[in-house]
C-alpha positions as CSV (number, residue, x, y, z in Angstrom):
1,M,188.9,18.4,101.4
2,C,187.1,17.1,104.5
3,R,186.9,13.4,105.5
4,Q,183.1,13.4,104.8
5,F,183.7,14.0,101.1
6,I,185.6,10.8,100.5
7,C,182.8,8.5,101.6
8,F,180.2,10.6,99.9
9,V,181.9,10.0,96.5
10,L,182.0,6.2,97.2
11,V,178.3,6.1,98.0
12,L,177.3,8.3,95.1
13,G,178.6,5.9,92.6
14,M,176.3,3.2,94.0
15,V,173.1,5.3,93.8
16,A,171.0,4.5,90.7
17,G,168.0,6.6,89.8
18,L,164.8,5.7,88.0
19,A,162.4,7.9,86.2
20,N,159.7,6.5,84.0
21,G,161.3,3.1,84.4
22,R,164.7,4.1,83.0
23,P,167.8,5.6,84.5
24,V,168.3,9.3,83.7
25,K,171.5,11.0,84.7
26,I,172.8,14.1,82.9
27,N,176.4,15.3,82.8
28,F,176.8,19.0,81.7
29,Q,180.0,19.3,79.7
30,Q,181.8,20.4,76.5
31,A,181.3,18.4,73.4
32,G,184.2,16.0,72.6
33,G,185.0,15.1,76.2
34,E,184.6,11.7,77.8
35,V,181.0,11.1,79.0
36,P,180.8,9.5,82.5
37,E,179.6,6.0,82.5
38,G,175.8,5.7,82.9
39,Y,175.2,9.4,82.1
40,L,173.8,11.2,79.1
41,P,175.7,14.3,78.0
42,D,174.4,17.9,77.8
43,Y,176.6,20.2,75.7
44,G,174.4,23.3,76.0
45,E,172.3,22.7,73.0
46,I,168.7,24.0,72.4
47,F,166.0,21.7,73.7
48,G,165.4,18.6,71.5
49,E,165.6,14.9,71.2
50,R,168.8,13.3,72.6
51,D,170.2,9.8,73.0
52,D,168.0,7.0,74.2
53,G,164.8,8.9,73.4
54,W,165.1,11.6,76.0
55,N,164.1,15.1,75.2
56,Y,166.0,17.8,77.0
57,G,168.1,21.0,76.6
58,W,168.2,24.7,76.9
59,D,166.0,27.7,75.9
60,R,168.9,29.0,73.8
61,D,172.2,27.6,72.5
62,I,174.9,28.0,75.2
63,Q,177.4,25.5,74.0
64,G,180.0,28.2,74.3
65,D,179.4,28.3,78.0
66,A,180.3,24.7,78.6
67,R,183.7,23.9,80.4
68,N,185.8,20.8,80.8
69,R,188.4,22.0,83.4
70,G,191.0,19.2,83.6
71,S,191.4,20.1,87.2
72,A,193.3,18.2,89.9
73,N,190.6,19.2,92.3
74,A,188.0,17.1,90.4
75,I,187.1,13.9,92.2
76,D,186.0,12.3,89.0
77,E,185.0,13.5,85.5
78,R,181.5,14.6,86.7
79,Y,183.2,17.1,89.1
80,D,185.4,18.4,86.3
81,T,182.7,19.6,83.8
82,L,180.1,22.3,84.0
83,I,177.9,24.7,82.1
84,H,177.5,28.4,83.0
85,L,173.8,29.5,83.3
86,E,174.4,33.2,83.5
87,K,176.8,34.2,80.7
88,G,174.4,36.8,79.4
89,A,170.7,36.3,80.1
90,P,169.9,33.5,82.5
91,A,169.5,30.2,80.7
92,V,166.7,27.7,81.4
93,W,167.1,24.0,81.2
94,E,164.3,21.4,80.8
95,I,163.8,17.7,80.4
96,E,160.5,16.1,79.2
97,L,159.1,13.9,82.0
98,P,155.7,12.4,82.8
99,N,153.8,14.4,85.4
100,G,154.7,13.2,88.8
101,S,156.8,13.6,91.9
102,Y,160.6,13.2,91.4
103,E,163.6,12.9,93.7
104,L,166.6,14.7,92.4
105,F,170.3,14.8,93.2
106,L,172.2,17.8,91.7
107,V,175.7,19.1,91.9
108,W,176.6,22.7,91.1
109,G,180.0,24.4,91.2
110,D,183.5,24.5,89.8
111,P,186.7,22.5,90.6
112,D,188.9,25.6,90.0
113,Y,186.8,28.7,91.0
114,T,184.6,29.9,93.8
115,D,183.1,32.9,92.0
116,Q,179.6,31.3,91.7
117,G,176.5,31.7,93.9
118,N,174.4,28.7,93.0
119,T,170.8,29.6,94.0
120,F,168.3,28.2,91.6
121,D,164.6,27.4,91.0
122,I,163.4,23.9,90.3
123,E,159.7,23.7,89.7
124,G,159.1,26.5,92.1
125,V,161.4,25.0,94.8
126,I,164.1,27.5,95.7
127,L,167.5,26.0,96.6
128,E,169.9,28.5,98.1
129,D,173.7,28.2,97.9
130,P,174.8,27.1,101.4
131,D,178.1,28.9,101.4
132,G,178.1,31.5,98.7
133,Q,181.3,32.5,96.9
134,V,183.7,30.8,99.3
135,G,186.0,27.8,99.2
136,D,189.6,26.5,98.9
137,G,190.0,27.0,95.2
138,F,187.0,24.9,94.4
139,D,183.3,24.8,95.4
140,F,180.8,22.0,95.0
141,D,177.2,22.5,96.2
142,E,175.2,19.3,96.5
143,F,171.4,19.1,96.9
144,N,168.8,16.4,97.3
145,V,165.3,17.7,96.6
146,T,161.8,16.4,95.8
147,V,159.8,18.3,93.2
148,V,156.5,17.9,91.3
149,V,156.3,18.1,87.5
150,S,152.8,19.2,86.4
151,D,153.4,20.4,82.8
152,G,155.4,17.5,81.3
153,R,158.7,19.2,81.8
154,L,161.2,19.5,84.7
155,T,162.5,23.0,84.6
156,I,165.8,24.3,86.2
157,Q,166.8,28.0,86.2
158,P,168.7,30.5,88.2
159,A,166.7,32.1,91.0
160,E,166.9,35.6,92.6
161,G,170.2,35.9,94.4
162,S,172.0,33.6,92.0
163,S,175.3,34.8,90.5
164,N,177.4,33.2,87.8
165,S,175.8,29.8,88.6
166,K,177.3,26.6,87.1
167,I,175.6,23.2,86.9
168,M,177.8,20.0,86.9
169,F,175.5,17.0,86.9
170,L,172.0,15.9,87.7
171,E,170.5,12.5,88.7
172,I,166.8,11.9,88.7
173,L,166.6,9.2,91.3
174,S,162.9,8.2,91.3
175,G,159.6,9.2,89.9
176,V,156.2,8.6,91.5
177,E,152.9,8.6,89.7
178,L,150.6,11.5,90.7
179,V,147.4,9.7,91.8
180,K,146.1,12.5,94.0
181,A,144.7,15.9,92.9
182,Y,147.4,18.6,92.9
183,N,148.2,22.2,91.8
184,P,145.3,23.9,93.7
185,M,144.1,27.3,92.6
186,P,143.9,29.5,94.7
187,A,147.3,28.2,95.9
188,D,147.2,26.5,99.2
189,G,147.3,28.9,102.2
190,T,147.0,32.1,100.1
191,F,144.7,35.1,100.5
192,H,141.8,35.4,98.0
193,E,140.5,38.9,97.8
194,D,136.9,38.3,96.7
195,T,133.7,36.9,98.2
196,W,133.4,34.3,95.5
197,A,136.0,31.9,94.1
198,N,136.6,29.6,91.2
199,L,138.5,26.6,92.7
200,S,140.4,24.5,90.3
201,W,143.0,21.7,90.4
202,S,145.0,19.3,88.3
203,A,143.5,15.8,88.2
204,G,145.4,12.7,89.4
205,D,146.6,10.4,86.7
206,N,143.9,7.8,87.1
207,A,140.9,10.0,88.0
208,V,137.6,9.7,86.2
209,S,135.7,11.9,88.5
210,H,136.3,14.0,91.7
211,D,134.6,14.1,95.1
212,V,134.7,17.7,96.2
213,Y,134.7,18.8,99.9
214,L,134.5,22.4,101.1
215,G,134.0,24.0,104.5
216,D,135.3,26.4,107.1
217,N,136.6,23.8,109.6
218,F,139.8,21.8,108.9
219,D,138.8,18.7,110.9
220,A,135.4,18.5,109.2
221,V,136.8,18.7,105.7
222,N,139.7,16.3,106.6
223,E,137.2,13.8,107.9
224,G,134.6,14.4,105.1
225,A,132.0,15.3,107.7
226,E,128.4,15.9,106.9
227,G,127.8,19.2,105.2
228,T,131.3,19.4,103.6
229,F,130.6,17.1,100.6
230,I,129.7,19.3,97.6
231,D,129.5,17.0,94.6
232,N,131.0,14.2,92.6
233,Q,131.9,15.7,89.2
234,A,133.9,15.2,86.1
235,A,135.1,18.9,85.9
236,T,138.3,20.0,87.6
237,F,136.8,23.3,89.0
238,I,134.0,24.4,91.2
239,V,132.5,27.8,91.9
240,A,131.8,28.9,95.5
241,G,130.3,32.0,96.9
242,F,127.9,32.7,94.0
243,P,124.1,32.2,93.7
244,G,123.3,28.7,92.6
245,F,126.6,27.2,93.9
246,A,128.1,26.4,97.2
247,Y,127.9,29.3,99.7
248,P,125.3,31.1,97.6
249,D,125.3,34.1,99.9
250,G,129.0,34.7,99.4
251,L,132.2,33.8,101.2
252,I,132.7,35.6,104.4
253,P,135.6,38.1,105.0
254,G,138.0,37.0,107.7
255,T,137.3,33.3,107.2
256,T,139.6,30.5,106.3
257,Y,138.1,27.9,103.9
258,Y,139.3,24.4,103.6
259,W,138.8,22.1,100.6
260,R,139.7,18.6,99.5
261,I,139.5,16.7,96.2
262,D,139.3,12.9,96.3
263,E,140.1,11.3,93.0
264,V,137.7,8.5,91.9
265,N,137.9,5.7,89.4
266,D,135.5,2.8,90.1
267,A,137.6,0.5,87.9
268,E,140.6,0.9,90.1
269,P,140.9,-1.1,93.4
270,N,142.8,1.7,95.1
271,S,140.1,4.3,94.4
272,P,139.3,6.8,95.8
273,W,142.6,8.5,96.3
274,I,142.1,10.8,99.3
275,G,143.4,14.3,98.6
276,D,145.3,16.7,100.8
277,V,143.4,19.4,102.6
278,W,144.1,22.8,101.0
279,S,143.0,26.3,102.3
280,F,142.5,29.9,101.2
281,V,141.6,32.9,103.3
282,I,139.1,35.7,102.5
283,P,140.8,38.8,104.0
284,P,139.2,40.4,107.1
285,K,137.6,43.8,107.0
286,T,140.2,44.9,109.5
287,A,143.8,45.7,108.6
288,Y,146.2,42.7,108.6
289,L,149.7,41.7,107.9
290,P,151.4,44.6,109.8
291,D,155.0,45.6,109.0
292,P,156.8,45.6,111.4
293,A,155.2,42.3,112.4
294,D,153.3,42.2,115.7
295,T,155.8,41.9,118.6
296,A,158.8,42.3,116.3
297,E,162.1,43.2,117.9
298,S,165.2,45.3,117.0
299,I,163.2,47.6,114.7
300,D,165.1,50.5,113.0
301,L,164.6,53.9,114.6
302,N,163.4,55.4,111.3
303,A,161.0,52.6,110.5
304,K,157.8,53.3,108.5
305,L,154.6,51.4,109.4
306,N,152.8,49.4,106.7
307,W,149.9,47.0,106.5
308,T,147.5,45.2,104.2
309,Q,144.2,47.0,104.0
310,G,141.1,45.3,105.1
311,F,138.7,43.8,102.6
312,G,137.0,46.7,100.8
313,A,138.7,49.4,102.9
314,K,138.8,52.9,101.5
315,L,140.3,54.9,104.4
316,H,142.6,54.1,107.3
317,T,143.0,55.8,110.7
318,V,146.2,55.2,112.6
319,Y,146.7,55.4,116.3
320,F,150.3,55.2,117.7
321,G,152.0,55.5,121.0
322,D,154.1,53.9,123.8
323,N,151.1,53.0,126.1
324,F,148.9,50.0,125.2
325,D,145.7,51.4,126.9
326,D,146.1,54.8,125.3
327,V,146.3,53.3,121.8
328,D,143.5,50.9,122.5
329,N,141.1,53.6,123.8
330,D,142.0,56.4,121.4
331,A,139.4,57.7,118.9
332,G,138.8,60.6,116.5
333,G,141.9,60.3,114.5
334,F,142.3,61.6,110.9
335,P,141.7,59.1,108.1
336,Q,144.1,58.7,105.3
337,G,144.1,57.0,101.9
338,A,147.6,55.4,102.0
339,A,148.3,52.1,103.8
340,T,151.5,53.4,105.3
341,Y,152.4,55.7,108.2
342,D,155.5,57.6,109.3
343,P,155.7,57.7,113.1
344,G,158.8,60.0,113.0
345,S,162.0,59.3,114.8
346,L,161.7,56.5,117.4
347,E,163.5,56.1,120.7
348,L,166.1,53.5,121.3
349,A,165.1,50.3,123.2
350,K,161.4,51.2,123.5
351,T,158.2,49.3,122.9
352,Y,155.5,51.0,120.7
353,Y,151.9,50.2,120.1
354,W,149.7,50.9,117.1
355,R,146.3,50.3,115.7
356,V,144.7,50.9,112.2
357,D,140.9,51.3,111.9
358,E,139.5,50.6,108.5
359,F,136.5,52.4,106.8
360,D,134.8,50.9,103.7
361,A,132.3,53.7,103.0
362,L,129.7,52.1,105.2
363,D,131.3,51.1,108.5
364,T,134.4,51.5,110.6
365,Y,136.2,48.4,111.7
366,K,138.5,48.8,114.8
367,G,141.9,47.2,114.3
368,N,143.9,45.0,116.5
369,I,146.6,46.4,118.8
370,W,150.1,45.6,117.4
371,S,153.4,46.3,119.0
372,F,157.1,46.4,118.2
373,T,160.3,47.1,120.0
374,T,163.1,49.2,118.6
375,Q,166.8,48.5,118.5
376,G,168.8,48.3,121.7
377,A,166.2,46.5,123.8
378,V,166.6,43.0,125.2
379,G,165.9,40.4,122.5
380,S,166.9,37.2,120.6
381,S,165.1,35.0,123.1
382,E,166.1,31.3,123.2
383,P,163.8,29.3,123.1
384,A,162.4,31.5,120.4
385,K,159.1,33.2,121.1
386,G,156.2,30.8,120.7
387,A,158.5,27.7,120.4
388,V,157.0,24.3,120.9
389,D,158.3,20.9,121.8
390,V,161.0,22.5,123.9
391,T,163.1,20.3,126.2
392,Q,161.9,20.0,129.8
393,T,165.2,21.2,131.1
394,P,165.8,24.4,129.1
395,V,168.4,27.1,129.8
396,L,166.8,30.5,128.7
397,T,169.1,33.0,127.0
398,W,168.8,36.4,125.5
399,V,170.8,39.4,124.1
400,P,171.0,42.3,126.6
401,G,169.7,45.8,125.9
402,V,172.2,48.6,125.1
403,F,171.6,50.4,128.4
404,A,171.6,47.4,130.7
405,D,174.1,46.6,133.4
406,S,171.8,44.0,135.0
407,H,168.8,41.9,134.3
408,E,165.6,41.0,136.2
409,V,164.1,37.6,135.4
410,Y,160.4,36.7,135.6
411,F,159.1,33.2,134.9
412,G,155.9,31.3,135.4
413,T,152.9,29.5,133.8
414,D,150.4,32.4,134.1
415,A,150.8,34.9,131.2
416,D,149.1,37.9,133.0
417,A,151.0,37.2,136.3
418,V,154.4,37.2,134.5
419,K,153.4,40.3,132.4
420,N,152.5,42.3,135.4
421,A,155.0,41.0,137.9
422,D,157.4,43.1,139.9
423,T,160.3,42.2,142.2
424,S,157.9,41.3,145.0
425,S,156.0,38.8,142.9
426,P,156.6,35.0,143.1
427,E,157.3,35.1,139.3
428,Y,160.5,37.2,140.0
429,K,163.4,34.8,139.9
430,G,166.3,37.1,140.7
431,S,168.7,39.4,138.9
432,G,172.1,39.0,137.2
433,N,174.8,41.3,136.0
434,L,175.7,42.1,132.5
435,G,177.4,39.1,131.0
436,S,175.1,36.6,132.6
437,E,172.3,36.5,130.1
438,S,170.9,33.1,130.9
439,Y,168.5,31.4,133.4
440,D,168.3,27.7,134.2
441,A,164.6,27.0,134.4
442,G,165.2,23.6,136.1
443,S,163.1,20.6,135.4
444,L,159.7,21.6,133.9
445,E,156.4,19.8,133.4
446,W,155.7,18.1,130.1
447,N,153.4,19.7,127.5
448,T,153.1,23.0,129.5
449,T,153.3,26.6,128.3
450,Y,155.7,28.8,130.2
451,Y,156.0,32.6,130.1
452,W,159.1,34.7,130.8
453,R,160.2,38.3,130.7
454,I,163.5,40.0,131.1
455,D,163.6,43.6,132.4
456,E,166.8,45.5,131.9
457,A,168.1,47.7,134.6
458,N,170.8,50.3,135.2
459,N,170.8,52.3,138.4
460,A,172.6,55.2,136.7
461,N,169.7,55.8,134.2
462,A,166.6,57.5,135.4
463,D,164.5,55.5,132.9
464,S,165.5,52.1,134.4
465,P,164.2,49.5,134.5
466,W,163.0,48.8,131.0
467,T,160.2,46.3,130.9
468,G,160.9,43.5,128.4
469,P,158.4,41.8,126.1
470,L,156.4,38.7,127.2
471,W,157.8,35.6,125.7
472,S,156.5,32.0,125.8
473,F,157.4,28.5,124.9
474,T,155.7,25.1,125.4
475,T,157.5,22.0,126.6
476,A,157.3,18.8,124.7
477,N,155.0,15.9,125.6
478,F,157.9,13.5,124.9
479,L,161.5,13.1,125.9
480,A,163.9,14.1,123.1
481,V,166.8,11.8,122.6
482,D,168.1,13.7,119.6
483,D,166.3,16.0,117.2
484,F,169.6,17.0,115.4
485,E,168.9,20.7,115.7
486,S,171.9,21.6,117.9
487,Y,174.7,20.5,115.4
488,N,176.8,23.1,113.6
489,D,179.7,23.4,111.3
490,L,182.1,25.4,113.5
491,D,185.8,24.7,113.5
492,P,186.7,22.1,116.1
493,A,189.0,24.7,117.8
494,D,185.9,26.8,118.5
495,P,184.5,26.0,122.0
496,A,181.0,26.2,120.5
497,S,181.8,23.6,117.8
498,N,179.3,20.7,117.7
499,R,179.8,18.8,114.5
500,I,177.4,15.9,114.0
501,F,180.1,13.3,113.3
502,N,182.0,14.2,116.5
503,V,178.9,13.3,118.5
504,W,177.5,10.3,116.5
505,L,180.6,8.2,116.2
506,D,180.8,6.3,112.9
507,G,183.1,3.9,111.1
508,F,185.4,6.5,109.5
509,D,188.3,5.6,111.7
510,N,187.7,1.9,111.5
511,P,186.3,1.1,108.1
512,A,187.4,-2.5,108.2
513,L,184.8,-3.2,110.9
514,N,182.2,-0.4,110.4
515,G,181.0,0.9,107.0
516,S,179.2,4.0,108.1
517,V,180.0,7.6,107.7
518,V,177.9,10.3,109.4
519,G,177.4,13.8,107.9
520,N,177.3,15.4,104.5
521,A,180.3,15.8,102.3
522,T,180.7,19.5,102.9
523,P,179.0,22.0,105.3
524,P,176.3,21.9,106.4
525,F,177.3,18.5,107.8
526,A,173.9,17.9,109.2
527,E,171.3,17.5,106.5
528,Q,169.1,20.6,105.9
529,T,167.1,19.6,102.8
530,I,165.8,16.1,103.6
531,V,164.3,16.6,107.1
532,H,161.3,15.3,109.0
533,G,160.9,18.0,111.7
534,G,162.8,21.2,112.4
535,L,165.7,22.2,110.2
536,Q,168.1,19.3,110.3
537,S,168.4,15.6,110.2
538,M,171.3,13.1,110.3
539,P,172.6,11.7,107.0
540,M,174.5,8.4,107.3
541,S,176.0,6.5,104.3
542,Y,176.5,2.8,104.7
543,N,178.7,0.3,102.9
544,N,178.2,-3.2,104.2
545,A,181.0,-4.8,102.3
546,V,182.5,-5.1,105.8
547,G,179.3,-6.6,107.2
548,K,177.7,-3.8,109.1
549,S,177.4,0.0,109.3
550,E,176.4,1.8,112.5
551,A,176.7,5.1,114.4
552,T,176.6,5.5,118.2
553,L,175.5,8.4,120.4
554,T,176.7,8.6,124.0
555,L,174.0,10.1,126.1
556,T,175.0,12.9,128.5
557,S,171.5,13.7,129.6
558,N,168.0,12.1,129.5
559,R,169.5,8.7,130.5
560,D,166.5,7.7,132.6
561,W,164.1,6.1,130.1
562,T,161.4,5.5,132.8
563,V,160.4,9.1,133.6
564,N,156.8,10.1,133.1
565,G,155.9,6.5,132.2
566,V,157.6,6.6,128.8
567,N,157.3,3.2,127.1
568,T,158.0,3.8,123.4
569,L,161.1,4.7,121.4
570,T,160.3,6.5,118.1
571,I,162.8,6.9,115.3
572,W,162.0,8.6,112.0
573,F,164.0,7.3,109.0
574,R,164.2,7.7,105.3
575,G,166.2,5.8,102.7
576,D,166.1,5.6,98.9
577,A,164.7,3.2,96.3
578,A,168.3,2.7,95.0
579,N,169.7,1.7,98.4
580,A,170.8,-1.9,99.0
581,A,168.3,-3.7,101.2
582,E,169.8,-4.1,104.6
583,N,168.1,-4.7,108.0
584,L,167.8,-1.6,110.2
585,Y,168.6,-2.1,113.9
586,V,168.9,0.0,117.1
587,V,171.1,-0.9,120.0
588,L,171.0,0.3,123.6
589,N,174.0,0.2,125.9
590,G,176.0,-1.6,123.3
591,T,174.3,-5.0,123.6
592,A,170.5,-4.9,123.5
593,V,169.4,-5.1,119.8
594,V,166.0,-4.6,118.2
595,T,165.7,-5.1,114.4
596,N,163.1,-3.5,112.2
597,D,160.6,-6.1,111.0
598,N,160.7,-4.8,107.4
599,P,163.8,-6.1,105.5
600,D,163.3,-3.4,102.8
601,A,163.1,-0.5,105.3
602,A,166.3,1.0,103.8
603,L,164.4,1.4,100.5
604,A,161.7,3.7,102.0
605,T,161.5,6.9,99.9
606,A,159.3,8.8,102.4
607,W,159.8,9.5,106.1
608,T,158.8,6.4,108.0
609,E,158.1,6.2,111.7
610,W,159.6,3.2,113.6
611,T,158.1,2.7,117.1
612,I,159.6,0.2,119.5
613,D,158.3,-1.0,122.8
614,L,161.1,-0.2,125.3
615,Q,160.5,-3.6,127.0
616,A,161.8,-5.3,123.8
617,F,165.3,-4.2,124.7
618,G,165.4,-6.1,128.0
619,V,167.9,-3.7,129.7
620,N,167.9,-1.4,132.7
621,L,165.9,1.6,131.2
622,A,166.7,3.8,134.2
623,N,170.3,4.1,133.0
624,V,170.7,4.1,129.2
625,D,174.1,5.4,128.3
626,T,174.3,4.8,124.5
627,I,172.0,4.4,121.5
628,T,173.3,3.0,118.2
629,L,171.6,3.1,114.8
630,G,172.8,0.5,112.3
631,L,172.2,-1.5,109.1
632,G,173.1,-5.2,108.6
633,N,173.1,-8.2,110.8
634,R,174.8,-7.1,114.0
635,S,175.1,-10.5,115.6
636,N,176.3,-12.3,112.5
637,P,177.7,-9.7,110.0
638,V,177.8,-10.7,106.4
639,A,178.9,-8.7,103.3
640,G,176.2,-6.6,101.9
641,G,175.4,-3.5,99.9
642,A,175.5,0.3,100.2
643,G,173.4,3.4,100.3
644,M,172.3,6.5,102.2
645,M,170.0,6.8,105.2
646,Y,168.5,9.8,107.0
647,Y,167.4,9.8,110.6
648,D,165.4,12.4,112.6
649,D,163.3,13.1,115.7
650,I,164.5,10.3,118.0
651,R,162.2,10.5,121.0
652,L,160.5,8.7,123.9
653,S,156.8,9.0,124.6
654,A,154.3,7.8,127.2
655,P,151.0,6.0,126.4
């Protein structure tokens, strides 16, 4: 059991959850066993009324699938009990709740076995088992997740990929009233295959009427610009694209439409409640959604080509080859009815181009040129193709092609110049032998798009060199202090190990002076569910019984906080309503402290931006060596409470 798990259990006992004004925590167990304090038991009974007026239970009786293990591996009784969800047909559990947004904490697993794959569906949110059927004789999978209940019941069930799943306990930490419109139909971001639509939604809890906005420009709808307001109405649907309604001439293929519903109640001082901007797409008349995806890499040599047919298309004509211009200019192909094409056996490490023209019984619509590269070619670019907010000092890496014994590097800011460059061009940056698959791009401009290409070479092969695909990335318009994306769970003996708690130093080794512990209980140690940007954030538990809790990062780069005129430090944080209220602070160079002006900041249930004028620190900003994030009163520590915080996207920005 890792050091992170010990503190996690201490903090967990201090977290109290609220839903509908009352605590609701469920422990799944056999009847007759001791019920953990503060929890309601679930014995596997069919849905019905339970203690304290709650209604919850299963879609069938599964009391025979409950277990109380009596295991030495259990940290407390909650980690010793469970119910199987997949002994026979998958079982579904529900609890009756008012419609709203809820934050949940769930634990799945078994103190004695690792034969479960705990992947499940909570109100359409899929949570995947982070480690599968592995462990040291026990396996606990812990999740924090926010879900929306729209039908009066919170529903939990196994999802595709689940195997022998087992639920241990559930805590509903908080519930938020739904005041905005929600549940749009068509669903946000989906294709709608018709030229008219019946747009519907679920009303916010306090709504009496609804202001409807619709248009084909996101900014216009977002701002409620002239021409986008359709009506104020009592009904929760609107027709568009039909005579007598909005867009009477029909919705246009190939167009993205945006819509927004503001909830209105003149008797409420907070009205109107401005809605989110949703969208749907009328498919184009050209073919779309190619498979393989455009510019895809490492494609199988026996791949078949597929696509989604254009709006109203009846026949498809496919053009295929290894030369862009030939495919672009080709004509006179043979139409076919199926939206699939077999190009035959493909060559290793080769780029192919293809086009699909659509015919709808009246007109032919020329398709876009798509491309893909087969297995064996150079690939796996880092930064990833199209990446944004990339550091200004990147080291570019790639995986070599199967035929290569050297690489030619091309790099610059002009896409065409890099695409067409040869070894005599200024974009050519040199070559390297097999085993040196990296290029240090140096110090780059902020907020600039760069293009790069790797050609593989082998003088013993007549086909050499093999021209690589054109990749791009865009540098950030800020200086990243830490975005928490680089941390991993590798064993410390591995040279590539970069565990978050070995970089952000906490109070684990000195708990008498520092009550913080960085990292999750078990891998992944960096948080991958509650994040602000990217894929990871930093979880930090605090216990201010010792007066303060803090974690410190020693900077190894980006120590000059004056470059490009930066003047603002930004930190995104999130707490929990059940946290103890403690002051948040940040320290530079171990001495310069700035405290957040909101004494209840640790109770924030949504990601919150904290911006700090760098001059407030009063230190030499050209040489910052450490940054510390903490809770409490650093200059005069006093005993306080406990909780859990999350931090993300620490960065410096210019005016």
